[in-house]
Structure formats: C-alpha cells, structure tokens
C-alpha positions as protocol buffer text, in pm:
chain_id: "A"
residue {
  index: 1
  type: MET
  ca { x: -20695 y: 13671 z: -9503 }
}
residue {
  index: 2
  type: PRO
  ca { x: -20692 y: 13287 z: -9513 }
}
residue {
  index: 3
  type: GLN
  ca { x: -20389 y: 13140 z: -9675 }
}
residue {
  index: 4
  type: THR
  ca { x: -20438 y: 13000 z: -10021 }
}
residue {
  index: 5
  type: ILE
  ca { x: -20302 y: 12650 z: -10070 }
}
residue {
  index: 6
  type: GLU
  ca { x: -20132 y: 12586 z: -10401 }
}
residue {
  index: 7
  type: LEU
  ca { x: -20258 y: 12264 z: -10556 }
}
residue {
  index: 8
  type: ASP
  ca { x: -20048 y: 12041 z: -10785 }
}
residue {
  index: 9
  type: ILE
  ca { x: -20192 y: 11883 z: -11098 }
}
residue {
  index: 10
  type: GLY
  ca { x: -20154 y: 11520 z: -11202 }
}
residue {
  index: 11
  type: ARG
  ca { x: -20317 y: 11237 z: -11379 }
}
residue {
  index: 12
  type: VAL
  ca { x: -20472 y: 10936 z: -11224 }
}
residue {
  index: 13
  type: ILE
  ca { x: -20301 y: 10614 z: -11366 }
}
residue {
  index: 14
  type: ALA
  ca { x: -20441 y: 10356 z: -11126 }
}
residue {
  index: 15
  type: GLY
  ca { x: -20682 y: 10315 z: -10838 }
}
residue {
  index: 16
  type: HIS
  ca { x: -20821 y: 10077 z: -10580 }
}
residue {
  index: 17
  type: GLY
  ca { x: -21107 y: 10191 z: -10344 }
}
residue {
  index: 18
  type: ARG
  ca { x: -21033 y: 10542 z: -10230 }
}
residue {
  index: 19
  type: HIS
  ca { x: -20663 y: 10504 z: -10299 }
}
residue {
  index: 20
  type: TYR
  ca { x: -20499 y: 10617 z: -10629 }
}
residue {
  index: 21
  type: ILE
  ca { x: -20165 y: 10655 z: -10801 }
}
residue {
  index: 22
  type: VAL
  ca { x: -20134 y: 11011 z: -10942 }
}
residue {
  index: 23
  type: GLU
  ca { x: -19859 y: 11085 z: -11198 }
}
residue {
  index: 24
  type: THR
  ca { x: -19717 y: 11433 z: -11200 }
}
residue {
  index: 25
  type: PRO
  ca { x: -19624 y: 11613 z: -11517 }
}
residue {
  index: 26
  type: GLU
  ca { x: -19253 y: 11526 z: -11446 }
}
residue {
  index: 27
  type: GLY
  ca { x: -19337 y: 11156 z: -11434 }
}
residue {
  index: 28
  type: ARG
  ca { x: -19329 y: 11103 z: -11050 }
}
residue {
  index: 29
  type: GLU
  ca { x: -19583 y: 10878 z: -10910 }
}
residue {
  index: 30
  type: VAL
  ca { x: -19761 y: 10979 z: -10589 }
}
residue {
  index: 31
  type: GLN
  ca { x: -19994 y: 10779 z: -10365 }
}
residue {
  index: 32
  type: CYS
  ca { x: -20311 y: 10973 z: -10309 }
}
residue {
  index: 33
  type: SER
  ca { x: -20641 y: 10925 z: -10134 }
}
residue {
  index: 34
  type: THR
  ca { x: -20957 y: 11122 z: -10157 }
}
residue {
  index: 35
  type: ARG
  ca { x: -21160 y: 11304 z: -9887 }
}
residue {
  index: 36
  type: GLY
  ca { x: -21470 y: 11132 z: -9765 }
}
residue {
  index: 37
  type: LYS
  ca { x: -21610 y: 10782 z: -9820 }
}
residue {
  index: 38
  type: LYS
  ca { x: -21692 y: 10803 z: -10182 }
}
residue {
  index: 39
  type: SER
  ca { x: -21472 y: 10898 z: -10481 }
}
residue {
  index: 40
  type: ASP
  ca { x: -21571 y: 10980 z: -10830 }
}
residue {
  index: 41
  type: CYS
  ca { x: -21214 y: 10959 z: -10964 }
}
residue {
  index: 42
  type: VAL
  ca { x: -21132 y: 10731 z: -11262 }
}
residue {
  index: 43
  type: VAL
  ca { x: -20820 y: 10657 z: -11448 }
}
residue {
  index: 44
  type: GLY
  ca { x: -20733 y: 10914 z: -11692 }
}
residue {
  index: 45
  type: ASP
  ca { x: -20871 y: 11200 z: -11473 }
}
residue {
  index: 46
  type: ARG
  ca { x: -20670 y: 11513 z: -11444 }
}
residue {
  index: 47
  type: VAL
  ca { x: -20671 y: 11611 z: -11077 }
}
residue {
  index: 48
  type: ARG
  ca { x: -20567 y: 11878 z: -10832 }
}
residue {
  index: 49
  type: TRP
  ca { x: -20396 y: 11746 z: -10532 }
}
residue {
  index: 50
  type: GLN
  ca { x: -20177 y: 11857 z: -10245 }
}
residue {
  index: 51
  type: VAL
  ca { x: -19891 y: 11683 z: -10050 }
}
residue {
  index: 52
  type: THR
  ca { x: -19959 y: 11533 z: -9713 }
}
residue {
  index: 53
  type: ASP
  ca { x: -19608 y: 11418 z: -9608 }
}
residue {
  index: 54
  type: SER
  ca { x: -19277 y: 11589 z: -9573 }
}
residue {
  index: 55
  type: ARG
  ca { x: -19115 y: 11368 z: -9853 }
}
residue {
  index: 56
  type: GLY
  ca { x: -19389 y: 11449 z: -10113 }
}
residue {
  index: 57
  type: HIS
  ca { x: -19471 y: 11077 z: -10179 }
}
residue {
  index: 58
  type: GLU
  ca { x: -19827 y: 11094 z: -10048 }
}
residue {
  index: 59
  type: GLY
  ca { x: -20115 y: 11330 z: -10108 }
}
residue {
  index: 60
  type: VAL
  ca { x: -20481 y: 11400 z: -10108 }
}
residue {
  index: 61
  type: ILE
  ca { x: -20701 y: 11461 z: -10421 }
}
residue {
  index: 62
  type: GLU
  ca { x: -20897 y: 11784 z: -10372 }
}
residue {
  index: 63
  type: ALA
  ca { x: -21061 y: 11828 z: -10716 }
}
residue {
  index: 64
  type: ILE
  ca { x: -21118 y: 11668 z: -11064 }
}
residue {
  index: 65
  type: GLU
  ca { x: -21044 y: 11882 z: -11365 }
}
residue {
  index: 66
  type: PRO
  ca { x: -21331 y: 11905 z: -11620 }
}
residue {
  index: 67
  type: ARG
  ca { x: -21344 y: 11592 z: -11841 }
}
residue {
  index: 68
  type: ARG
  ca { x: -21347 y: 11562 z: -12214 }
}
residue {
  index: 69
  type: ASN
  ca { x: -21548 y: 11246 z: -12183 }
}
residue {
  index: 70
  type: LEU
  ca { x: -21622 y: 10967 z: -11947 }
}
residue {
  index: 71
  type: PHE
  ca { x: -21669 y: 10597 z: -12034 }
}
residue {
  index: 72
  type: TYR
  ca { x: -21874 y: 10388 z: -11795 }
}
residue {
  index: 73
  type: ARG
  ca { x: -22137 y: 10112 z: -11790 }
}
residue {
  index: 74
  type: GLN
  ca { x: -22437 y: 10115 z: -11556 }
}
residue {
  index: 75
  type: ASP
  ca { x: -22676 y: 9838 z: -11459 }
}
residue {
  index: 76
  type: GLU
  ca { x: -22956 y: 9818 z: -11214 }
}
residue {
  index: 77
  type: TRP
  ca { x: -22719 y: 9781 z: -10917 }
}
residue {
  index: 78
  type: LYS
  ca { x: -22415 y: 9994 z: -10969 }
}
residue {
  index: 79
  type: THR
  ca { x: -22221 y: 10219 z: -11204 }
}
residue {
  index: 80
  type: LYS
  ca { x: -21881 y: 10118 z: -11312 }
}
residue {
  index: 81
  type: SER
  ca { x: -21656 y: 10384 z: -11447 }
}
residue {
  index: 82
  type: PHE
  ca { x: -21370 y: 10273 z: -11671 }
}
residue {
  index: 83
  type: ALA
  ca { x: -21174 y: 10584 z: -11771 }
}
residue {
  index: 84
  type: ALA
  ca { x: -21193 y: 10942 z: -11863 }
}
residue {
  index: 85
  type: ASN
  ca { x: -21036 y: 11177 z: -12129 }
}
residue {
  index: 86
  type: LEU
  ca { x: -21001 y: 10902 z: -12398 }
}
residue {
  index: 87
  type: ASP
  ca { x: -20919 y: 10940 z: -12763 }
}
residue {
  index: 88
  type: ARG
  ca { x: -21056 y: 10613 z: -12874 }
}
residue {
  index: 89
  type: LEU
  ca { x: -21219 y: 10287 z: -12744 }
}
residue {
  index: 90
  type: LEU
  ca { x: -21074 y: 9956 z: -12885 }
}
residue {
  index: 91
  type: VAL
  ca { x: -21329 y: 9674 z: -12837 }
}
residue {
  index: 92
  type: MET
  ca { x: -21159 y: 9346 z: -12846 }
}
residue {
  index: 93
  type: VAL
  ca { x: -21332 y: 9022 z: -12978 }
}
residue {
  index: 94
  type: ALA
  ca { x: -21175 y: 8693 z: -13093 }
}
residue {
  index: 95
  type: ALA
  ca { x: -21235 y: 8418 z: -13350 }
}
residue {
  index: 96
  type: GLU
  ca { x: -21246 y: 8187 z: -13029 }
}
residue {
  index: 97
  type: PRO
  ca { x: -21431 y: 8186 z: -12806 }
}
residue {
  index: 98
  type: VAL
  ca { x: -21735 y: 8304 z: -13020 }
}
residue {
  index: 99
  type: PHE
  ca { x: -21808 y: 8658 z: -12922 }
}
residue {
  index: 100
  type: SER
  ca { x: -22134 y: 8803 z: -12818 }
}
residue {
  index: 101
  type: GLU
  ca { x: -22290 y: 9059 z: -13054 }
}
residue {
  index: 102
  type: SER
  ca { x: -22500 y: 9194 z: -12766 }
}
residue {
  index: 103
  type: GLN
  ca { x: -22195 y: 9278 z: -12567 }
}
residue {
  index: 104
  type: LEU
  ca { x: -22013 y: 9425 z: -12865 }
}
residue {
  index: 105
  type: THR
  ca { x: -22322 y: 9642 z: -12950 }
}
residue {
  index: 106
  type: ARG
  ca { x: -22350 y: 9757 z: -12590 }
}
residue {
  index: 107
  type: ALA
  ca { x: -21987 y: 9866 z: -12591 }
}
residue {
  index: 108
  type: LEU
  ca { x: -22027 y: 10055 z: -12909 }
}
residue {
  index: 109
  type: ILE
  ca { x: -22349 y: 10228 z: -12801 }
}
residue {
  index: 110
  type: ALA
  ca { x: -22173 y: 10333 z: -12473 }
}
residue {
  index: 111
  type: ALA
  ca { x: -21892 y: 10476 z: -12674 }
}
residue {
  index: 112
  type: ALA
  ca { x: -22128 y: 10667 z: -12913 }
}
residue {
  index: 113
  type: HIS
  ca { x: -22317 y: 10798 z: -12609 }
}
residue {
  index: 114
  type: ALA
  ca { x: -21993 y: 10930 z: -12456 }
}
residue {
  index: 115
  type: GLY
  ca { x: -21876 y: 11075 z: -12793 }
}
residue {
  index: 116
  type: ILE
  ca { x: -21566 y: 10842 z: -12817 }
}
residue {
  index: 117
  type: PRO
  ca { x: -21463 y: 10687 z: -13147 }
}
residue {
  index: 118
  type: ALA
  ca { x: -21471 y: 10317 z: -13140 }
}
residue {
  index: 119
  type: HIS
  ca { x: -21249 y: 10059 z: -13322 }
}
residue {
  index: 120
  type: ILE
  ca { x: -21309 y: 9683 z: -13315 }
}
residue {
  index: 121
  type: LEU
  ca { x: -20994 y: 9455 z: -13277 }
}
residue {
  index: 122
  type: LEU
  ca { x: -21049 y: 9105 z: -13409 }
}
residue {
  index: 123
  type: ASN
  ca { x: -20791 y: 8865 z: -13258 }
}
residue {
  index: 124
  type: LYS
  ca { x: -20695 y: 8505 z: -13341 }
}
residue {
  index: 125
  type: THR
  ca { x: -20733 y: 8551 z: -13712 }
}
residue {
  index: 126
  type: ASP
  ca { x: -20507 y: 8260 z: -13765 }
}
residue {
  index: 127
  type: LEU
  ca { x: -20776 y: 8022 z: -13666 }
}
residue {
  index: 128
  type: GLY
  ca { x: -20905 y: 7952 z: -14021 }
}
residue {
  index: 129
  type: GLU
  ca { x: -21275 y: 7874 z: -14021 }
}
residue {
  index: 130
  type: ALA
  ca { x: -21340 y: 8037 z: -13688 }
}
residue {
  index: 131
  type: ALA
  ca { x: -21178 y: 8351 z: -13808 }
}
residue {
  index: 132
  type: ALA
  ca { x: -21384 y: 8343 z: -14126 }
}
residue {
  index: 133
  type: ALA
  ca { x: -21709 y: 8297 z: -13933 }
}
residue {
  index: 134
  type: ALA
  ca { x: -21599 y: 8597 z: -13701 }
}
residue {
  index: 135
  type: ARG
  ca { x: -21538 y: 8819 z: -14006 }
}
residue {
  index: 136
  type: ALA
  ca { x: -21881 y: 8739 z: -14151 }
}
residue {
  index: 137
  type: ARG
  ca { x: -22044 y: 8840 z: -13822 }
}
residue {
  index: 138
  type: LEU
  ca { x: -21846 y: 9156 z: -13821 }
}
residue {
  index: 139
  type: ALA
  ca { x: -21926 y: 9257 z: -14177 }
}
residue {
  index: 140
  type: PRO
  ca { x: -22238 y: 9451 z: -14071 }
}
residue {
  index: 141
  type: TYR
  ca { x: -22030 y: 9655 z: -13826 }
}
residue {
  index: 142
  type: ALA
  ca { x: -21770 y: 9734 z: -14097 }
}
residue {
  index: 143
  type: ALA
  ca { x: -22061 y: 9860 z: -14318 }
}
residue {
  index: 144
  type: MET
  ca { x: -22174 y: 10084 z: -14039 }
}
residue {
  index: 145
  type: GLY
  ca { x: -21837 y: 10252 z: -14046 }
}
residue {
  index: 146
  type: HIS
  ca { x: -21670 y: 10094 z: -13742 }
}
residue {
  index: 147
  type: PRO
  ca { x: -21299 y: 10043 z: -13820 }
}
residue {
  index: 148
  type: ILE
  ca { x: -21198 y: 9674 z: -13776 }
}
residue {
  index: 149
  type: VAL
  ca { x: -20832 y: 9577 z: -13726 }
}
residue {
  index: 150
  type: GLU
  ca { x: -20738 y: 9208 z: -13769 }
}
residue {
  index: 151
  type: VAL
  ca { x: -20454 y: 9057 z: -13571 }
}
residue {
  index: 152
  type: ALA
  ca { x: -20311 y: 8727 z: -13449 }
}
residue {
  index: 153
  type: LEU
  ca { x: -20142 y: 8857 z: -13135 }
}
residue {
  index: 154
  type: LYS
  ca { x: -19968 y: 8527 z: -13041 }
}
residue {
  index: 155
  type: ALA
  ca { x: -19911 y: 8381 z: -13386 }
}
residue {
  index: 156
  type: ARG
  ca { x: -19800 y: 8690 z: -13565 }
}
residue {
  index: 157
  type: PRO
  ca { x: -19689 y: 8951 z: -13294 }
}
residue {
  index: 158
  type: ASP
  ca { x: -19475 y: 9161 z: -13524 }
}
residue {
  index: 159
  type: GLU
  ca { x: -19739 y: 9194 z: -13776 }
}
residue {
  index: 160
  type: ALA
  ca { x: -19997 y: 9276 z: -13499 }
}
residue {
  index: 161
  type: ARG
  ca { x: -19771 y: 9546 z: -13353 }
}
residue {
  index: 162
  type: ALA
  ca { x: -19752 y: 9714 z: -13697 }
}
residue {
  index: 163
  type: ARG
  ca { x: -20123 y: 9698 z: -13755 }
}
residue {
  index: 164
  type: LEU
  ca { x: -20172 y: 9864 z: -13411 }
}
residue {
  index: 165
  type: ALA
  ca { x: -19980 y: 10172 z: -13519 }
}
residue {
  index: 166
  type: ALA
  ca { x: -20307 y: 10371 z: -13495 }
}
residue {
  index: 167
  type: LEU
  ca { x: -20257 y: 10359 z: -13121 }
}
residue {
  index: 168
  type: SER
  ca { x: -19937 y: 10565 z: -13148 }
}
residue {
  index: 169
  type: SER
  ca { x: -20118 y: 10879 z: -13041 }
}
residue {
  index: 170
  type: GLY
  ca { x: -20367 y: 10966 z: -12760 }
}
residue {
  index: 171
  type: ALA
  ca { x: -20528 y: 10747 z: -12499 }
}
residue {
  index: 172
  type: THR
  ca { x: -20685 y: 10416 z: -12600 }
}
residue {
  index: 173
  type: LEU
  ca { x: -20909 y: 10222 z: -12359 }
}
residue {
  index: 174
  type: VAL
  ca { x: -20901 y: 9843 z: -12431 }
}
residue {
  index: 175
  type: LEU
  ca { x: -21225 y: 9672 z: -12356 }
}
residue {
  index: 176
  type: GLY
  ca { x: -21336 y: 9321 z: -12387 }
}
residue {
  index: 177
  type: PRO
  ca { x: -21457 y: 9003 z: -12224 }
}
residue {
  index: 178
  type: SER
  ca { x: -21215 y: 8753 z: -12074 }
}
residue {
  index: 179
  type: GLY
  ca { x: -21045 y: 8513 z: -12331 }
}
residue {
  index: 180
  type: THR
  ca { x: -21006 y: 8764 z: -12609 }
}
residue {
  index: 181
  type: GLY
  ca { x: -20635 y: 8830 z: -12552 }
}
residue {
  index: 182
  type: LYS
  ca { x: -20630 y: 9164 z: -12371 }
}
residue {
  index: 183
  type: SER
  ca { x: -20335 y: 9047 z: -12153 }
}
residue {
  index: 184
  type: THR
  ca { x: -20151 y: 8941 z: -12459 }
}
residue {
  index: 185
  type: LEU
  ca { x: -20203 y: 9271 z: -12618 }
}
residue {
  index: 186
  type: VAL
  ca { x: -20087 y: 9467 z: -12327 }
}
residue {
  index: 187
  type: ASN
  ca { x: -19777 y: 9254 z: -12282 }
}
residue {
  index: 188
  type: LEU
  ca { x: -19699 y: 9297 z: -12654 }
}
residue {
  index: 189
  type: LEU
  ca { x: -19719 y: 9669 z: -12647 }
}
residue {
  index: 190
  type: VAL
  ca { x: -19597 y: 9728 z: -12289 }
}
residue {
  index: 191
  type: PRO
  ca { x: -19308 y: 9473 z: -12222 }
}
residue {
  index: 192
  type: ASP
  ca { x: -19282 y: 9578 z: -11857 }
}
residue {
  index: 193
  type: ALA
  ca { x: -19653 y: 9569 z: -11790 }
}
residue {
  index: 194
  type: ALA
  ca { x: -19620 y: 9294 z: -11536 }
}
residue {
  index: 195
  type: ALA
  ca { x: -19356 y: 9485 z: -11336 }
}
residue {
  index: 196
  type: GLN
  ca { x: -19575 y: 9794 z: -11340 }
}
residue {
  index: 197
  type: VAL
  ca { x: -19872 y: 9600 z: -11209 }
}
residue {
  index: 198
  type: GLY
  ca { x: -19662 y: 9469 z: -10927 }
}
residue {
  index: 199
  type: GLU
  ca { x: -19535 y: 9815 z: -10837 }
}
residue {
  index: 200
  type: ILE
  ca { x: -19890 y: 9956 z: -10835 }
}
residue {
  index: 201
  type: SER
  ca { x: -20025 y: 9663 z: -10625 }
}
residue {
  index: 202
  type: THR
  ca { x: -19749 y: 9726 z: -10368 }
}
residue {
  index: 203
  type: ALA
  ca { x: -19813 y: 10098 z: -10359 }
}
residue {
  index: 204
  type: LEU
  ca { x: -20185 y: 10060 z: -10318 }
}
residue {
  index: 205
  type: ASN
  ca { x: -20152 y: 9768 z: -10074 }
}
residue {
  index: 206
  type: SER
  ca { x: -20417 y: 9587 z: -10286 }
}
residue {
  index: 207
  type: GLY
  ca { x: -20232 y: 9279 z: -10386 }
}
residue {
  index: 208
  type: ARG
  ca { x: -20385 y: 9073 z: -10655 }
}
residue {
  index: 209
  type: HIS
  ca { x: -20706 y: 9296 z: -10655 }
}
residue {
  index: 210
  type: THR
  ca { x: -20524 y: 9554 z: -10864 }
}
residue {
  index: 211
  type: THR
  ca { x: -20521 y: 9322 z: -11149 }
}
residue {
  index: 212
  type: THR
  ca { x: -20901 y: 9359 z: -11176 }
}
residue {
  index: 213
  type: HIS
  ca { x: -20892 y: 9727 z: -11204 }
}
residue {
  index: 214
  type: THR
  ca { x: -20822 y: 9972 z: -11476 }
}
residue {
  index: 215
  type: ARG
  ca { x: -20458 y: 10076 z: -11537 }
}
residue {
  index: 216
  type: TRP
  ca { x: -20283 y: 10335 z: -11753 }
}
residue {
  index: 217
  type: TYR
  ca { x: -19968 y: 10246 z: -11946 }
}
residue {
  index: 218
  type: TRP
  ca { x: -19755 y: 10485 z: -12148 }
}
residue {
  index: 219
  type: LEU
  ca { x: -19660 y: 10343 z: -12488 }
}
residue {
  index: 220
  type: ASP
  ca { x: -19377 y: 10585 z: -12567 }
}
residue {
  index: 221
  type: LYS
  ca { x: -19110 y: 10786 z: -12392 }
}
residue {
  index: 222
  type: ALA
  ca { x: -19251 y: 11114 z: -12502 }
}
residue {
  index: 223
  type: HIS
  ca { x: -19576 y: 11023 z: -12316 }
}
residue {
  index: 224
  type: GLU
  ca { x: -19802 y: 11100 z: -12626 }
}
residue {
  index: 225
  type: ALA
  ca { x: -19968 y: 10763 z: -12654 }
}
residue {
  index: 226
  type: ALA
  ca { x: -20123 y: 10547 z: -12374 }
}
residue {
  index: 227
  type: LEU
  ca { x: -20307 y: 10214 z: -12343 }
}
residue {
  index: 228
  type: ILE
  ca { x: -20562 y: 10181 z: -12075 }
}
residue {
  index: 229
  type: ASP
  ca { x: -20632 y: 9823 z: -11976 }
}
residue {
  index: 230
  type: SER
  ca { x: -20967 y: 9742 z: -11811 }
}
residue {
  index: 231
  type: PRO
  ca { x: -21110 y: 9446 z: -11641 }
}
residue {
  index: 232
  type: GLY
  ca { x: -21290 y: 9181 z: -11849 }
}
residue {
  index: 233
  type: PHE
  ca { x: -21664 y: 9183 z: -11826 }
}
residue {
  index: 234
  type: GLN
  ca { x: -21946 y: 8950 z: -11875 }
}
residue {
  index: 235
  type: GLU
  ca { x: -22236 y: 9203 z: -11837 }
}
residue {
  index: 236
  type: PHE
  ca { x: -22249 y: 9547 z: -11973 }
}
residue {
  index: 237
  type: GLY
  ca { x: -22537 y: 9770 z: -11861 }
}
residue {
  index: 238
  type: LEU
  ca { x: -22653 y: 10084 z: -12034 }
}
residue {
  index: 239
  type: ARG
  ca { x: -22880 y: 10256 z: -11781 }
}
residue {
  index: 240
  type: GLN
  ca { x: -22701 y: 10575 z: -11851 }
}
residue {
  index: 241
  type: VAL
  ca { x: -22858 y: 10580 z: -12204 }
}
residue {
  index: 242
  type: PRO
  ca { x: -23215 y: 10715 z: -12254 }
}
residue {
  index: 243
  type: ALA
  ca { x: -23435 y: 10454 z: -12432 }
}
residue {
  index: 244
  type: ALA
  ca { x: -23542 y: 10722 z: -12676 }
}
residue {
  index: 245
  type: ASP
  ca { x: -23185 y: 10790 z: -12787 }
}
residue {
  index: 246
  type: LEU
  ca { x: -23104 y: 10412 z: -12844 }
}
residue {
  index: 247
  type: ALA
  ca { x: -23181 y: 10391 z: -13221 }
}
residue {
  index: 248
  type: ALA
  ca { x: -22987 y: 10707 z: -13289 }
}
residue {
  index: 249
  type: LEU
  ca { x: -22677 y: 10564 z: -13135 }
}
residue {
  index: 250
  type: MET
  ca { x: -22684 y: 10255 z: -13369 }
}
residue {
  index: 251
  type: PRO
  ca { x: -22541 y: 10358 z: -13702 }
}
residue {
  index: 252
  type: ASP
  ca { x: -22750 y: 10105 z: -13907 }
}
residue {
  index: 253
  type: PHE
  ca { x: -23066 y: 10236 z: -13741 }
}
residue {
  index: 254
  type: ALA
  ca { x: -22976 y: 10601 z: -13742 }
}
residue {
  index: 255
  type: ARG
  ca { x: -22952 y: 10627 z: -14117 }
}
residue {
  index: 256
  type: HIS
  ca { x: -23323 y: 10525 z: -14141 }
}
residue {
  index: 257
  type: LEU
  ca { x: -23458 y: 10751 z: -13873 }
}
residue {
  index: 258
  type: GLY
  ca { x: -23681 y: 11058 z: -13951 }
}
residue {
  index: 259
  type: GLY
  ca { x: -23925 y: 10900 z: -14198 }
}
residue {
  index: 260
  type: CYS
  ca { x: -24152 y: 10693 z: -13962 }
}
residue {
  index: 261
  type: ARG
  ca { x: -24526 y: 10770 z: -13984 }
}
residue {
  index: 262
  type: PHE
  ca { x: -24534 y: 10817 z: -13607 }
}
residue {
  index: 263
  type: ALA
  ca { x: -24307 y: 11060 z: -13421 }
}
residue {
  index: 264
  type: ASN
  ca { x: -24282 y: 10833 z: -13117 }
}
residue {
  index: 265
  type: CYS
  ca { x: -24219 y: 10517 z: -13315 }
}
residue {
  index: 266
  type: THR
  ca { x: -24054 y: 10244 z: -13129 }
}
residue {
  index: 267
  type: HIS
  ca { x: -23944 y: 10052 z: -13442 }
}
residue {
  index: 268
  type: ASP
  ca { x: -24103 y: 9738 z: -13315 }
}
residue {
  index: 269
  type: HIS
  ca { x: -24442 y: 9685 z: -13481 }
}
residue {
  index: 270
  type: GLU
  ca { x: -24569 y: 10010 z: -13605 }
}
residue {
  index: 271
  type: PRO
  ca { x: -24692 y: 10062 z: -13962 }
}
residue {
  index: 272
  type: GLY
  ca { x: -24503 y: 10304 z: -14175 }
}
residue {
  index: 273
  type: CYS
  ca { x: -24179 y: 10241 z: -13975 }
}
residue {
  index: 274
  type: THR
  ca { x: -23875 y: 10309 z: -14196 }
}
residue {
  index: 275
  type: VAL
  ca { x: -23651 y: 10106 z: -13972 }
}
residue {
  index: 276
  type: LEU
  ca { x: -23878 y: 9800 z: -14009 }
}
residue {
  index: 277
  type: ALA
  ca { x: -23882 y: 9857 z: -14375 }
}
residue {
  index: 278
  type: ALA
  ca { x: -23492 y: 9864 z: -14384 }
}
residue {
  index: 279
  type: LEU
  ca { x: -23511 y: 9538 z: -14180 }
}
residue {
  index: 280
  type: ASP
  ca { x: -23725 y: 9386 z: -14453 }
}
residue {
  index: 281
  type: ARG
  ca { x: -23482 y: 9484 z: -14712 }
}
residue {
  index: 282
  type: GLY
  ca { x: -23188 y: 9329 z: -14524 }
}
residue {
  index: 283
  type: GLU
  ca { x: -23024 y: 9675 z: -14454 }
}
residue {
  index: 284
  type: ILE
  ca { x: -23047 y: 9599 z: -14083 }
}
residue {
  index: 285
  type: THR
  ca { x: -22986 y: 9241 z: -13973 }
}
residue {
  index: 286
  type: ALA
  ca { x: -23236 y: 9039 z: -13779 }
}
residue {
  index: 287
  type: THR
  ca { x: -22977 y: 8995 z: -13500 }
}
residue {
  index: 288
  type: ARG
  ca { x: -22922 y: 9365 z: -13464 }
}
residue {
  index: 289
  type: HIS
  ca { x: -23290 y: 9438 z: -13458 }
}
residue {
  index: 290
  type: ARG
  ca { x: -23331 y: 9174 z: -13182 }
}
residue {
  index: 291
  type: ILE
  ca { x: -23056 y: 9325 z: -12985 }
}
residue {
  index: 292
  type: TYR
  ca { x: -23220 y: 9666 z: -13015 }
}
residue {
  index: 293
  type: LEU
  ca { x: -23557 y: 9537 z: -12891 }
}
residue {
  index: 294
  type: ASP
  ca { x: -23388 y: 9357 z: -12605 }
}
residue {
  index: 295
  type: LEU
  ca { x: -23203 y: 9676 z: -12499 }
}
residue {
  index: 296
  type: ARG
  ca { x: -23507 y: 9896 z: -12530 }
}
residue {
  index: 297
  type: ASP
  ca { x: -23703 y: 9659 z: -12318 }
}
residue {
  index: 298
  type: GLU
  ca { x: -23417 y: 9656 z: -12066 }
}
residue {
  index: 299
  type: LEU
  ca { x: -23398 y: 10046 z: -12063 }
}
residue {
  index: 300
  type: THR
  ca { x: -23774 y: 10086 z: -12038 }
}
residue {
  index: 301
  type: ARG
  ca { x: -23837 y: 9819 z: -11769 }
}
residue {
  index: 302
  type: THR
  ca { x: -23950 y: 9944 z: -11430 }
}
residue {
  index: 303
  type: ARG
  ca { x: -23663 y: 9944 z: -11179 }
}
residue {
  index: 304
  type: TRP
  ca { x: -23772 y: 9862 z: -10817 }
}
C-alpha cells in the first residue's frame, strides 16, 4: 500500500509569482511554492501543504481548500485575482482626486457578483467644498443601500480609527485607485505594516515588487480581524460577469426589473422599459445609466 502523506493546513498571506507565504494555525510563516508553472492561489486561500526541508521553513502547496468566495477582475487580456474568503469589500474613494464613478461601479458590481458585501470609504472629508461635492456624487449609492463611511485619515486619525470599528471582525479587502489614501489607512490600523512588507519581500526574494501585490494583515492578537491591502488600479475589467446579469447586479436598476414589455429588454431604447421609465423619473441617474450602457457594450463586444 502506498504511504499516505499527511498535509498541513495554512492560509496564504502574501505571494509573488509562484512563491507564497503560508501562515500556519500557530502563527508560523512558511515559504511555499506551487507545483507546475501556473498557480491559482490567492491571498486568503486556505491551502494544504507539505514540508520540503528538514527545518520546516519551506514547503509546497498541494491543494486549495474550497473557497467561500473569490474576488477578481478580468479584462480582455488577463485575470487578476485579489483575494478569497472575504467578509467584506471596502472600496476607497477620496474628495481629491475626483473619483471615477465608473471604477466605483465596476468594483461594486464585481463584489455583488462574488456575493461579497461592499462598503464605500470616503477619505479626505476635511477638504471642504471637494468633500461636499464627493458626498453629493455618492448620495445615489447611499440610496441604493451601500454603507458609506466618512473619514479624514491624516487630519483626524483617532476619529477615523473609531469609525472603522466595523472592521473589527472578519476579513476586509481594501480596494481603490492610487491617491485615495490606502497606505495611510493600512499604516493607521497596522502600525508595523512597513516592517511586515519588508519581511515578506525578503522571504519571497521579490524586493520592491511585493509592494504591488496583495497582502494580509492581522488587526488583532486574537486573529479574528484582518485587513487585506491590494494594488491600486486604473482599469477594472468585468469579463467574468455575463452581460445579461449586469442590470440585476446594480441595485438602482434591479428594483425596476421584471416589468419591461420585452423579456430580453436591454434597457437601452425599448418601448415599455421600466428601467428607462425610472430614468425619466430621476430614480436612476443619467450617469449610472451611461455607465451601464458602456459596461454592456464592453461585455457584449466581440473579443478577438
């Protein structure tokens, strides 16, 4: 009878290429690689691994445990996985620079598609008129039911820390474009974040490149709450979302579905469309409808 190899279990907390840091239930960090040239592991994955050196400092990942969810973005050229087994997504925007509603909508749709609750974090609320303008642009999202947390991470750090108490349980992925204050957020909640980044970079032999990859930070000694920092993005593809499901993943559209005259209504030009009627009544903003049409065009466009 062949000998059965007992595999250990752990959680992926960082990665670069095919090399990962796996944390054991006891809190020990092990450098692991994957077999083959391609890896599907992401930060947050629970994995089965086995030791490959006598000291137990290195190993190989043999299997990924079933995931509760997986958050990723996909464009015409590649898929970018962010993290798995999340309890919430925190999408960061700021009063300055002016945020893109298209990017915000894409992130919220990706979260809805993955079944992950999403919150919006508005930073730099100390900037007067810019903050007021940002609040006005976010008002429709609040009306849709998206929780919005307002902070001034640099100007009022103690207040910000208190308002982020909702992150005191579970795993939270922080997502947002560069310039919104993600690094400030991480450093506020994880005082030794810079040291951890350095340690992970050394372990993975990836130098500065690790700063562009997703990383897991524990927020408490009991390891009940975690913050997952992700790279800033300028583009956010949704190729994983079927075009036919798009409207149902947008709360302001979803509440008006089901009454259109045509079953295959695209909510673009058709007579008897309840979504277009809601647009005319001001229950869906012109900006949101334009974003929907752009996304639908993107998702139905022929890919060569």
